[in-house]
N, C-alpha and C positions, 0 to 999 in steps of 0.2 A: 547344218543339221536342221531337221524339221521336227519341232516339238509341238504337239497339240496340248492346249491347256483347257481345264474345266473352268469356265468363267466364274469369278467370284470366290475361288477357293485357293488362292495363292498361299494363304497361311497354313493350309493343310499339306503342302508339298513337303515330302521328306527326302526326296532324292530323284535321281534319274537312272534309267537303265541305258547306258550309253551304247550298248551293243544294238538294241532295238530302237534307240532314239525315242524313248518314251518316258514321260514324267511319272513319278510314283507319288500317290496320295495316300494319306492316312484316312481311311473311311470314317472313323469315329470323330476325327477333327472336323471333317466335312459336316457331319451331323451337328456337332456343336456350333459350327458357323451358322447353319440354317436356324438352329434354335435361338441363337442370339440375334442374328440380323433380321430374320423373317418371323420371329416369335412363334415358331412351329413347336409342337410337342415332339418328343423324341420319336414316337411312333410315326407321326406324319413326316418328319424329316427323313427317316429311314425309307418309308414307302416312296416318297418323292425321289430320293436318290436311286433306289433300286430301279424304279420305272424309267427315270429320265437320264440317269448318268452312268451308274455302275454297270448296267447291262446293255448299254448302247455301244455299238461298234461303229466307229467312224474312220475306218481304214487302218493301215499298218501301224500308224503312230498313235492309236487309241491309248490314252493314259492307262496306267496300271493302278488299281485300287486295292489296298491291302488292309488287313486287320493287324495293327501293330500290337505285338505281344511281348511280354517279358519271358525269359527262359522258363521260369517255373510255371507260367501259364501254358506255354507250349507243351511242356512235359505232361502237365495235367490233361491237356486237350488230346494228346496222342496216346493216352493209356488205353 
């Protein structure tokens, strides 16, 4: 299997999609990593990740980036 990783964000991995052979990341855990490791503000970390990581396509095995939510958050979001 071929899995592509986002360098420096292993702690934000929440699983894999074995069907598409893609690693799944928690987007907000990635933000927290940049805030802690690179002393970025939340706004700067989100902007950096949106531009350089979340919206980058690097082939069929591009990682999946998700907003991890609890059921009550999902229900509120989908109203």
